[in-house]
N, C-alpha and C positions, 0 to 999 in steps of 0.2 A: 554399521553402514546402512542396514536395512531400515532401522528406525529413522535415520536421517531422511531417507527417500520418502518414507511415509509422512513425516512431518512436513517436508517440502510440498508433497502432493496435497496434503490436507490444507496447507496454507494457500496454495494456488486455487484449490476448489472453493474454499471459503471466500477468497477474493473475487472469484468469478461469479459466485452466487450473489454476493453482495452487490456487485455492479449490475448483474442481470436483473436484480429486483427493482431497479429504477423504472418507473412507468413512463417517464419522459426522458428527453435527452439529459444525460448527467452534466453537471457543471464541471468546470475545470478543477474545482476544489475536490469534488467527489472522485474524479478520475485520478487526480494527484494522490489522494489518500490511498486508493486501492493499489495503484502502481508502486507508490512509495513503500507501502507495507510489504508487498511481495518482494520487491528488490531489496529492501532493508533486511527482510528475513533471510534471504539468500546470502547477502553479504555478511550479516551477523553470524550465520552458521559457518561460513567459510573462514572468517577471521577468528572468531572466538570458539566455535564449535559448541555442541550441546544445545539443550533446549533453552537455557538462559540466553545464550548468544543469539539464537534465532528469534526468540520473543522480544528481546531487547532491541535487536536490529529492526524487527518489524514495527515496533512502536516508534522508534526514532524515524524510520523511513516514512511511516504514515504521517507523523507530525510535520516533517519537512515537506513531503509531497503535498499535504493539505495547504500549507502556507504558500507554497509556490503557485498552486492552482488558484487559491483565493486571490492572490495578487494579480494573476492573469484575468480572473473574472472581474475584478474591480477596474482594470484597465479597459476592458471591453464594454463596461456599463456606460450608457449614455450619460453625458454630463448635463446637469440642470443649471 
């Protein structure tokens, strides 16, 4: 149980640092990637348990979050 808490805490810290490293306002794709990775890691750990479930969930969540955010970015872009 203690290892799970450390893994979740480390995942949240890395996500926060990655998002904090953006010098300008982050795009929706960047926000979606970070939020998706954090949420996917939590869900993956809860459903499958263990490190593999957490990492797999984080990867899947990051991919899905990025695609959703990228779609939002494209919709907001001015049309030529």
